[in-house]
C-alpha positions, 0 to 999 in steps of 0.5 A: 500500500502506498503511504499517501493513501493511508489514514489513521483513525484514533479512538476517543480514549486515545489508546487505539489506532486503526489504519485504513486505506483512503479513496481519492475522492474523499480526500477533502473530508475528515473520516469518522467510523464507528468501531469497537474500542477494546479499552472502553469495551463498547463501540466508539467513533474513531476520527481521522488524525494526522499521520 
């Protein structure tokens, strides 16, 4: 995978980070996904952060 297309999604607790491949047409929009956070033991909104 090219490093240009990778995104980092950080949990609200700040302990977990997901890495995801980005699509070019979504480049100007900050991505947020609802994923499971092991530390909080529930689903949380992971938001895009700087690399």
